HTML snippet that shows the backbone in 3Dmol.js (N, CA, C, O; Angstrom):
<script src="https://3Dmol.org/build/3Dmol-min.js"></script>
<div id="view" style="width:600px;height:400px;position:relative"></div>
<script>
const pdb = `
ATOM      1  N   MET A   1      99.713  78.982 116.156  1.00  0.00           N
ATOM      2  CA  MET A   1      98.624  79.588 115.419  1.00  0.00           C
ATOM      3  C   MET A   1      98.066  80.746 116.248  1.00  0.00           C
ATOM      4  O   MET A   1      97.846  80.607 117.451  1.00  0.00           O
ATOM      5  N   VAL A   2      97.843  81.867 115.608  1.00  0.00           N
ATOM      6  CA  VAL A   2      97.296  83.052 116.262  1.00  0.00           C
ATOM      7  C   VAL A   2      95.939  83.356 115.645  1.00  0.00           C
ATOM      8  O   VAL A   2      95.797  83.410 114.424  1.00  0.00           O
ATOM      9  N   LYS A   3      94.945  83.554 116.504  1.00  0.00           N
ATOM     10  CA  LYS A   3      93.601  83.879 116.041  1.00  0.00           C
ATOM     11  C   LYS A   3      93.274  85.309 116.444  1.00  0.00           C
ATOM     12  O   LYS A   3      93.711  85.792 117.489  1.00  0.00           O
ATOM     13  N   ALA A   4      92.497  85.977 115.597  1.00  0.00           N
ATOM     14  CA  ALA A   4      92.069  87.332 115.902  1.00  0.00           C
ATOM     15  C   ALA A   4      90.687  87.583 115.324  1.00  0.00           C
ATOM     16  O   ALA A   4      90.253  86.913 114.387  1.00  0.00           O
ATOM     17  N   VAL A   5      90.015  88.553 115.898  1.00  0.00           N
ATOM     18  CA  VAL A   5      88.723  89.015 115.425  1.00  0.00           C
ATOM     19  C   VAL A   5      88.899  90.480 115.023  1.00  0.00           C
ATOM     20  O   VAL A   5      89.433  91.280 115.791  1.00  0.00           O
ATOM     21  N   VAL A   6      88.450  90.820 113.826  1.00  0.00           N
ATOM     22  CA  VAL A   6      88.516  92.203 113.382  1.00  0.00           C
ATOM     23  C   VAL A   6      87.090  92.701 113.175  1.00  0.00           C
ATOM     24  O   VAL A   6      86.326  92.125 112.400  1.00  0.00           O
ATOM     25  N   LEU A   7      86.746  93.764 113.869  1.00  0.00           N
ATOM     26  CA  LEU A   7      85.451  94.410 113.711  1.00  0.00           C
ATOM     27  C   LEU A   7      85.614  95.486 112.651  1.00  0.00           C
ATOM     28  O   LEU A   7      86.582  96.246 112.679  1.00  0.00           O
ATOM     29  N   VAL A   8      84.673  95.555 111.718  1.00  0.00           N
ATOM     30  CA  VAL A   8      84.800  96.469 110.581  1.00  0.00           C
ATOM     31  C   VAL A   8      83.571  97.376 110.507  1.00  0.00           C
ATOM     32  O   VAL A   8      82.431  96.912 110.522  1.00  0.00           O
ATOM     33  N   LYS A   9      83.836  98.677 110.429  1.00  0.00           N
ATOM     34  CA  LYS A   9      82.778  99.671 110.245  1.00  0.00           C
ATOM     35  C   LYS A   9      82.764 100.070 108.785  1.00  0.00           C
ATOM     36  O   LYS A   9      83.719 100.671 108.293  1.00  0.00           O
ATOM     37  N   SER A  10      81.684  99.740 108.088  1.00  0.00           N
ATOM     38  CA  SER A  10      81.554 100.078 106.674  1.00  0.00           C
ATOM     39  C   SER A  10      80.092 100.024 106.274  1.00  0.00           C
ATOM     40  O   SER A  10      79.464  98.971 106.386  1.00  0.00           O
ATOM     41  N   PRO A  11      79.538 101.134 105.811  1.00  0.00           N
ATOM     42  CA  PRO A  11      78.145 101.127 105.398  1.00  0.00           C
ATOM     43  C   PRO A  11      77.911 100.398 104.069  1.00  0.00           C
ATOM     44  O   PRO A  11      76.763 100.221 103.660  1.00  0.00           O
ATOM     45  N   LYS A  12      78.973  99.979 103.400  1.00  0.00           N
ATOM     46  CA  LYS A  12      78.844  99.292 102.110  1.00  0.00           C
ATOM     47  C   LYS A  12      78.134  97.953 102.286  1.00  0.00           C
ATOM     48  O   LYS A  12      78.386  97.219 103.241  1.00  0.00           O
ATOM     49  N   LYS A  13      77.257  97.659 101.358  1.00  0.00           N
ATOM     50  CA  LYS A  13      76.594  96.355 101.351  1.00  0.00           C
ATOM     51  C   LYS A  13      77.606  95.286 100.956  1.00  0.00           C
ATOM     52  O   LYS A  13      78.544  95.566 100.210  1.00  0.00           O
ATOM     53  N   LEU A  14      77.429  94.102 101.436  1.00  0.00           N
ATOM     54  CA  LEU A  14      78.249  92.937 101.096  1.00  0.00           C
ATOM     55  C   LEU A  14      79.704  93.059 101.542  1.00  0.00           C
ATOM     56  O   LEU A  14      80.572  92.393 100.978  1.00  0.00           O
ATOM     57  N   ILE A  15      79.990  93.899 102.547  1.00  0.00           N
ATOM     58  CA  ILE A  15      81.371  94.033 103.018  1.00  0.00           C
ATOM     59  C   ILE A  15      81.887  92.700 103.567  1.00  0.00           C
ATOM     60  O   ILE A  15      83.065  92.385 103.397  1.00  0.00           O
ATOM     61  N   ALA A  16      81.041  91.925 104.211  1.00  0.00           N
ATOM     62  CA  ALA A  16      81.471  90.637 104.760  1.00  0.00           C
ATOM     63  C   ALA A  16      81.942  89.695 103.656  1.00  0.00           C
ATOM     64  O   ALA A  16      82.924  88.974 103.830  1.00  0.00           O
ATOM     65  N   ALA A  17      81.246  89.700 102.524  1.00  0.00           N
ATOM     66  CA  ALA A  17      81.652  88.851 101.397  1.00  0.00           C
ATOM     67  C   ALA A  17      82.993  89.302 100.839  1.00  0.00           C
ATOM     68  O   ALA A  17      83.806  88.466 100.445  1.00  0.00           O
ATOM     69  N   ARG A  18      83.237  90.589 100.800  1.00  0.00           N
ATOM     70  CA  ARG A  18      84.521  91.101 100.310  1.00  0.00           C
ATOM     71  C   ARG A  18      85.655  90.731 101.260  1.00  0.00           C
ATOM     72  O   ARG A  18      86.777  90.475 100.823  1.00  0.00           O
ATOM     73  N   LEU A  19      85.366  90.703 102.554  1.00  0.00           N
ATOM     74  CA  LEU A  19      86.392  90.345 103.537  1.00  0.00           C
ATOM     75  C   LEU A  19      86.844  88.898 103.367  1.00  0.00           C
ATOM     76  O   LEU A  19      88.024  88.593 103.535  1.00  0.00           O
ATOM     77  N   ARG A  20      85.921  88.014 103.037  1.00  0.00           N
ATOM     78  CA  ARG A  20      86.255  86.589 102.888  1.00  0.00           C
ATOM     79  C   ARG A  20      87.247  86.332 101.759  1.00  0.00           C
ATOM     80  O   ARG A  20      87.867  85.269 101.713  1.00  0.00           O
ATOM     81  N   LYS A  21      87.404  87.282 100.855  1.00  0.00           N
ATOM     82  CA  LYS A  21      88.341  87.115  99.741  1.00  0.00           C
ATOM     83  C   LYS A  21      89.793  87.359 100.153  1.00  0.00           C
ATOM     84  O   LYS A  21      90.714  87.061  99.393  1.00  0.00           O
ATOM     85  N   ILE A  22      89.996  87.895 101.349  1.00  0.00           N
ATOM     86  CA  ILE A  22      91.353  88.177 101.830  1.00  0.00           C
ATOM     87  C   ILE A  22      91.944  86.906 102.438  1.00  0.00           C
ATOM     88  O   ILE A  22      91.306  86.224 103.240  1.00  0.00           O
ATOM     89  N   LYS A  23      93.162  86.613 102.039  1.00  0.00           N
ATOM     90  CA  LYS A  23      93.852  85.429 102.550  1.00  0.00           C
ATOM     91  C   LYS A  23      93.964  85.520 104.076  1.00  0.00           C
ATOM     92  O   LYS A  23      94.176  86.605 104.617  1.00  0.00           O
ATOM     93  N   SER A  24      93.827  84.428 104.742  1.00  0.00           N
ATOM     94  CA  SER A  24      93.899  84.271 106.198  1.00  0.00           C
ATOM     95  C   SER A  24      92.605  84.626 106.916  1.00  0.00           C
ATOM     96  O   SER A  24      92.489  84.374 108.115  1.00  0.00           O
ATOM     97  N   ILE A  25      91.624  85.205 106.218  1.00  0.00           N
ATOM     98  CA  ILE A  25      90.305  85.400 106.823  1.00  0.00           C
ATOM     99  C   ILE A  25      89.499  84.152 106.495  1.00  0.00           C
ATOM    100  O   ILE A  25      89.143  83.910 105.342  1.00  0.00           O
ATOM    101  N   TYR A  26      89.217  83.362 107.534  1.00  0.00           N
ATOM    102  CA  TYR A  26      88.527  82.100 107.279  1.00  0.00           C
ATOM    103  C   TYR A  26      87.012  82.216 107.401  1.00  0.00           C
ATOM    104  O   TYR A  26      86.285  81.301 107.014  1.00  0.00           O
ATOM    105  N   ASP A  27      86.535  83.336 107.938  1.00  0.00           N
ATOM    106  CA  ASP A  27      85.091  83.552 107.971  1.00  0.00           C
ATOM    107  C   ASP A  27      84.830  85.030 108.208  1.00  0.00           C
ATOM    108  O   ASP A  27      85.638  85.717 108.832  1.00  0.00           O
ATOM    109  N   SER A  28      83.722  85.508 107.717  1.00  0.00           N
ATOM    110  CA  SER A  28      83.272  86.874 107.992  1.00  0.00           C
ATOM    111  C   SER A  28      81.762  86.895 107.836  1.00  0.00           C
ATOM    112  O   SER A  28      81.181  86.121 107.075  1.00  0.00           O
ATOM    113  N   PHE A  29      81.149  87.797 108.575  1.00  0.00           N
ATOM    114  CA  PHE A  29      79.702  87.872 108.537  1.00  0.00           C
ATOM    115  C   PHE A  29      79.245  89.257 108.980  1.00  0.00           C
ATOM    116  O   PHE A  29      79.937  89.919 109.753  1.00  0.00           O
ATOM    117  N   PRO A  30      78.082  89.702 108.495  1.00  0.00           N
ATOM    118  CA  PRO A  30      77.540  90.991 108.911  1.00  0.00           C
ATOM    119  C   PRO A  30      76.999  90.901 110.330  1.00  0.00           C
ATOM    120  O   PRO A  30      76.544  89.845 110.769  1.00  0.00           O
ATOM    121  N   VAL A  31      77.057  92.030 111.046  1.00  0.00           N
ATOM    122  CA  VAL A  31      76.531  92.090 112.404  1.00  0.00           C
ATOM    123  C   VAL A  31      75.773  93.406 112.587  1.00  0.00           C
ATOM    124  O   VAL A  31      75.936  94.350 111.814  1.00  0.00           O
ATOM    125  N   SER A  32      74.952  93.440 113.613  1.00  0.00           N
ATOM    126  CA  SER A  32      74.268  94.686 113.953  1.00  0.00           C
ATOM    127  C   SER A  32      75.028  95.347 115.096  1.00  0.00           C
ATOM    128  O   SER A  32      75.791  94.690 115.805  1.00  0.00           O
ATOM    129  N   GLY A  33      74.819  96.629 115.270  1.00  0.00           N
ATOM    130  CA  GLY A  33      75.475  97.345 116.354  1.00  0.00           C
ATOM    131  C   GLY A  33      76.443  98.384 115.833  1.00  0.00           C
ATOM    132  O   GLY A  33      76.272  98.903 114.729  1.00  0.00           O
ATOM    133  N   GLN A  34      77.454  98.689 116.620  1.00  0.00           N
ATOM    134  CA  GLN A  34      78.409  99.741 116.290  1.00  0.00           C
ATOM    135  C   GLN A  34      79.222  99.417 115.036  1.00  0.00           C
ATOM    136  O   GLN A  34      79.605 100.325 114.299  1.00  0.00           O
ATOM    137  N   PHE A  35      79.486  98.140 114.789  1.00  0.00           N
ATOM    138  CA  PHE A  35      80.238  97.715 113.608  1.00  0.00           C
ATOM    139  C   PHE A  35      79.296  97.001 112.646  1.00  0.00           C
ATOM    140  O   PHE A  35      78.190  96.605 113.014  1.00  0.00           O
ATOM    141  N   ASP A  36      79.759  96.845 111.404  1.00  0.00           N
ATOM    142  CA  ASP A  36      78.909  96.266 110.369  1.00  0.00           C
ATOM    143  C   ASP A  36      79.283  94.845 109.973  1.00  0.00           C
ATOM    144  O   ASP A  36      78.463  94.120 109.408  1.00  0.00           O
ATOM    145  N   ALA A  37      80.524  94.440 110.269  1.00  0.00           N
ATOM    146  CA  ALA A  37      80.970  93.091 109.909  1.00  0.00           C
ATOM    147  C   ALA A  37      82.068  92.631 110.858  1.00  0.00           C
ATOM    148  O   ALA A  37      82.745  93.436 111.497  1.00  0.00           O
ATOM    149  N   VAL A  38      82.222  91.322 110.930  1.00  0.00           N
ATOM    150  CA  VAL A  38      83.278  90.695 111.720  1.00  0.00           C
ATOM    151  C   VAL A  38      84.087  89.808 110.787  1.00  0.00           C
ATOM    152  O   VAL A  38      83.528  89.075 109.971  1.00  0.00           O
ATOM    153  N   ALA A  39      85.411  89.881 110.914  1.00  0.00           N
ATOM    154  CA  ALA A  39      86.303  88.993 110.158  1.00  0.00           C
ATOM    155  C   ALA A  39      87.089  88.148 111.150  1.00  0.00           C
ATOM    156  O   ALA A  39      87.645  88.671 112.116  1.00  0.00           O
ATOM    157  N   LEU A  40      87.134  86.845 110.912  1.00  0.00           N
ATOM    158  CA  LEU A  40      87.879  85.930 111.766  1.00  0.00           C
ATOM    159  C   LEU A  40      89.179  85.558 111.056  1.00  0.00           C
ATOM    160  O   LEU A  40      89.168  85.111 109.909  1.00  0.00           O
ATOM    161  N   ILE A  41      90.298  85.751 111.754  1.00  0.00           N
ATOM    162  CA  ILE A  41      91.627  85.574 111.161  1.00  0.00           C
ATOM    163  C   ILE A  41      92.363  84.436 111.853  1.00  0.00           C
ATOM    164  O   ILE A  41      92.262  84.258 113.067  1.00  0.00           O
ATOM    165  N   ASN A  42      93.102  83.674 111.063  1.00  0.00           N
ATOM    166  CA  ASN A  42      93.949  82.604 111.557  1.00  0.00           C
ATOM    167  C   ASN A  42      95.306  82.730 110.867  1.00  0.00           C
ATOM    168  O   ASN A  42      95.387  82.556 109.651  1.00  0.00           O
ATOM    169  N   VAL A  43      96.374  83.028 111.610  1.00  0.00           N
ATOM    170  CA  VAL A  43      97.699  83.210 111.026  1.00  0.00           C
ATOM    171  C   VAL A  43      98.738  82.465 111.854  1.00  0.00           C
ATOM    172  O   VAL A  43      98.463  82.011 112.965  1.00  0.00           O
ATOM    173  N   ASN A  44      99.935  82.349 111.292  1.00  0.00           N
ATOM    174  CA  ASN A  44     101.010  81.664 112.006  1.00  0.00           C
ATOM    175  C   ASN A  44     101.729  82.566 113.002  1.00  0.00           C
ATOM    176  O   ASN A  44     102.164  82.107 114.058  1.00  0.00           O
ATOM    177  N   GLN A  45     101.854  83.850 112.669  1.00  0.00           N
ATOM    178  CA  GLN A  45     102.593  84.769 113.527  1.00  0.00           C
ATOM    179  C   GLN A  45     101.778  86.020 113.794  1.00  0.00           C
ATOM    180  O   GLN A  45     101.015  86.478 112.943  1.00  0.00           O
ATOM    181  N   LEU A  46     101.950  86.561 114.980  1.00  0.00           N
ATOM    182  CA  LEU A  46     101.230  87.760 115.382  1.00  0.00           C
ATOM    183  C   LEU A  46     101.472  88.922 114.425  1.00  0.00           C
ATOM    184  O   LEU A  46     100.561  89.707 114.163  1.00  0.00           O
ATOM    185  N   SER A  47     102.678  89.037 113.906  1.00  0.00           N
ATOM    186  CA  SER A  47     103.022  90.154 113.015  1.00  0.00           C
ATOM    187  C   SER A  47     102.196  90.159 111.725  1.00  0.00           C
ATOM    188  O   SER A  47     102.060  91.209 111.096  1.00  0.00           O
ATOM    189  N   GLU A  48     101.651  89.031 111.323  1.00  0.00           N
ATOM    190  CA  GLU A  48     100.847  88.941 110.097  1.00  0.00           C
ATOM    191  C   GLU A  48      99.502  89.657 110.230  1.00  0.00           C
ATOM    192  O   GLU A  48      98.913  90.064 109.228  1.00  0.00           O
ATOM    193  N   ILE A  49      99.024  89.808 111.441  1.00  0.00           N
ATOM    194  CA  ILE A  49      97.717  90.428 111.658  1.00  0.00           C
ATOM    195  C   ILE A  49      97.719  91.874 111.183  1.00  0.00           C
ATOM    196  O   ILE A  49      96.733  92.336 110.609  1.00  0.00           O
ATOM    197  N   LYS A  50      98.807  92.592 111.414  1.00  0.00           N
ATOM    198  CA  LYS A  50      98.879  93.989 110.972  1.00  0.00           C
ATOM    199  C   LYS A  50      98.721  94.095 109.464  1.00  0.00           C
ATOM    200  O   LYS A  50      98.032  94.992 108.978  1.00  0.00           O
ATOM    201  N   ASN A  51      99.349  93.190 108.712  1.00  0.00           N
ATOM    202  CA  ASN A  51      99.235  93.212 107.252  1.00  0.00           C
ATOM    203  C   ASN A  51      97.791  92.993 106.804  1.00  0.00           C
ATOM    204  O   ASN A  51      97.322  93.637 105.867  1.00  0.00           O
ATOM    205  N   ILE A  52      97.103  92.096 107.466  1.00  0.00           N
ATOM    206  CA  ILE A  52      95.723  91.791 107.101  1.00  0.00           C
ATOM    207  C   ILE A  52      94.813  92.972 107.436  1.00  0.00           C
ATOM    208  O   ILE A  52      93.962  93.344 106.629  1.00  0.00           O
ATOM    209  N   THR A  53      94.984  93.560 108.611  1.00  0.00           N
ATOM    210  CA  THR A  53      94.141  94.701 108.964  1.00  0.00           C
ATOM    211  C   THR A  53      94.408  95.891 108.045  1.00  0.00           C
ATOM    212  O   THR A  53      93.490  96.645 107.720  1.00  0.00           O
ATOM    213  N   THR A  54      95.647  96.060 107.630  1.00  0.00           N
ATOM    214  CA  THR A  54      95.966  97.124 106.673  1.00  0.00           C
ATOM    215  C   THR A  54      95.260  96.876 105.353  1.00  0.00           C
ATOM    216  O   THR A  54      94.744  97.810 104.740  1.00  0.00           O
ATOM    217  N   GLU A  55      95.232  95.624 104.909  1.00  0.00           N
ATOM    218  CA  GLU A  55      94.540  95.275 103.668  1.00  0.00           C
ATOM    219  C   GLU A  55      93.031  95.532 103.791  1.00  0.00           C
ATOM    220  O   GLU A  55      92.400  96.013 102.850  1.00  0.00           O
ATOM    221  N   ILE A  56      92.463  95.208 104.952  1.00  0.00           N
ATOM    222  CA  ILE A  56      91.038  95.465 105.180  1.00  0.00           C
ATOM    223  C   ILE A  56      90.754  96.965 105.096  1.00  0.00           C
ATOM    224  O   ILE A  56      89.757  97.384 104.507  1.00  0.00           O
ATOM    225  N   GLN A  57      91.627  97.759 105.684  1.00  0.00           N
ATOM    226  CA  GLN A  57      91.425  99.209 105.735  1.00  0.00           C
ATOM    227  C   GLN A  57      91.535  99.863 104.359  1.00  0.00           C
ATOM    228  O   GLN A  57      91.069 100.987 104.175  1.00  0.00           O
ATOM    229  N   THR A  58      92.143  99.178 103.393  1.00  0.00           N
ATOM    230  CA  THR A  58      92.247  99.743 102.044  1.00  0.00           C
ATOM    231  C   THR A  58      91.009  99.459 101.186  1.00  0.00           C
ATOM    232  O   THR A  58      90.891  99.991 100.082  1.00  0.00           O
ATOM    233  N   ILE A  59      90.096  98.633 101.678  1.00  0.00           N
ATOM    234  CA  ILE A  59      88.867  98.350 100.942  1.00  0.00           C
ATOM    235  C   ILE A  59      88.014  99.616 100.908  1.00  0.00           C
ATOM    236  O   ILE A  59      87.807 100.261 101.937  1.00  0.00           O
ATOM    237  N   SER A  60      87.531  99.961  99.741  1.00  0.00           N
ATOM    238  CA  SER A  60      86.704 101.146  99.579  1.00  0.00           C
ATOM    239  C   SER A  60      85.483 101.075 100.490  1.00  0.00           C
ATOM    240  O   SER A  60      84.758 100.080 100.485  1.00  0.00           O
ATOM    241  N   GLY A  61      85.257 102.117 101.262  1.00  0.00           N
ATOM    242  CA  GLY A  61      84.100 102.174 102.141  1.00  0.00           C
ATOM    243  C   GLY A  61      84.375 101.798 103.581  1.00  0.00           C
ATOM    244  O   GLY A  61      83.543 102.066 104.448  1.00  0.00           O
ATOM    245  N   VAL A  62      85.514 101.185 103.866  1.00  0.00           N
ATOM    246  CA  VAL A  62      85.838 100.832 105.243  1.00  0.00           C
ATOM    247  C   VAL A  62      86.213 102.105 105.993  1.00  0.00           C
ATOM    248  O   VAL A  62      87.150 102.808 105.614  1.00  0.00           O
ATOM    249  N   GLU A  63      85.477 102.391 107.052  1.00  0.00           N
ATOM    250  CA  GLU A  63      85.708 103.606 107.823  1.00  0.00           C
ATOM    251  C   GLU A  63      86.714 103.393 108.952  1.00  0.00           C
ATOM    252  O   GLU A  63      87.560 104.249 109.211  1.00  0.00           O
ATOM    253  N   ARG A  64      86.614 102.245 109.618  1.00  0.00           N
ATOM    254  CA  ARG A  64      87.565 101.943 110.682  1.00  0.00           C
ATOM    255  C   ARG A  64      87.480 100.463 111.044  1.00  0.00           C
ATOM    256  O   ARG A  64      86.532  99.766 110.682  1.00  0.00           O
ATOM    257  N   THR A  65      88.495 100.010 111.765  1.00  0.00           N
ATOM    258  CA  THR A  65      88.520  98.629 112.237  1.00  0.00           C
ATOM    259  C   THR A  65      88.954  98.604 113.697  1.00  0.00           C
ATOM    260  O   THR A  65      89.562  99.544 114.209  1.00  0.00           O
ATOM    261  N   GLU A  66      88.624  97.515 114.333  1.00  0.00           N
ATOM    262  CA  GLU A  66      89.106  97.269 115.689  1.00  0.00           C
ATOM    263  C   GLU A  66      89.490  95.800 115.759  1.00  0.00           C
ATOM    264  O   GLU A  66      88.698  94.929 115.400  1.00  0.00           O
ATOM    265  N   THR A  67      90.698  95.525 116.218  1.00  0.00           N
ATOM    266  CA  THR A  67      91.225  94.157 116.219  1.00  0.00           C
ATOM    267  C   THR A  67      91.379  93.644 117.644  1.00  0.00           C
ATOM    268  O   THR A  67      91.877  94.345 118.525  1.00  0.00           O
ATOM    269  N   MET A  68      90.942  92.409 117.847  1.00  0.00           N
ATOM    270  CA  MET A  68      91.103  91.734 119.130  1.00  0.00           C
ATOM    271  C   MET A  68      91.818  90.415 118.892  1.00  0.00           C
ATOM    272  O   MET A  68      91.341  89.573 118.131  1.00  0.00           O
ATOM    273  N   VAL A  69      92.953  90.235 119.536  1.00  0.00           N
ATOM    274  CA  VAL A  69      93.755  89.036 119.371  1.00  0.00           C
ATOM    275  C   VAL A  69      93.475  88.074 120.523  1.00  0.00           C
ATOM    276  O   VAL A  69      93.407  88.476 121.684  1.00  0.00           O
ATOM    277  N   GLU A  70      93.315  86.801 120.182  1.00  0.00           N
ATOM    278  CA  GLU A  70      93.061  85.783 121.193  1.00  0.00           C
ATOM    279  C   GLU A  70      94.251  85.680 122.142  1.00  0.00           C
ATOM    280  O   GLU A  70      95.402  85.637 121.705  1.00  0.00           O
ATOM    281  N   VAL A  71      93.966  85.640 123.440  1.00  0.00           N
ATOM    282  CA  VAL A  71      95.001  85.498 124.456  1.00  0.00           C
ATOM    283  C   VAL A  71      94.951  84.067 124.967  1.00  0.00           C
ATOM    284  O   VAL A  71      93.897  83.562 125.354  1.00  0.00           O
ATOM    285  N   GLN A  72      96.102  83.431 124.960  1.00  0.00           N
ATOM    286  CA  GLN A  72      96.145  82.032 125.416  1.00  0.00           C
ATOM    287  C   GLN A  72      96.877  81.910 126.716  1.00  0.00           C
ATOM    288  O   GLN A  72      97.011  80.808 127.248  1.00  0.00           O
TER     289      GLN A  72
END
`;
const viewer = $3Dmol.createViewer("view");
viewer.addModel(pdb, "pdb");
viewer.setStyle({}, {cartoon: {color: "spectrum"}});
viewer.zoomTo();
viewer.render();
</script>
């Protein structure tokens, strides 16, 4: 199992709720600071993370993302 955190910059309201609709995102919530939301990802293979981040980036209003993968 591979876990990752994706930071999302988007001025859109309710972006965290929209993120939760994406498969493999098991939680998301708004945050203050440089980014506006955090998405928590759980996948079987590292290669799946790219597909999920690409899907996040296609959401209207998403300006950029930053992904951090858990190191074991």
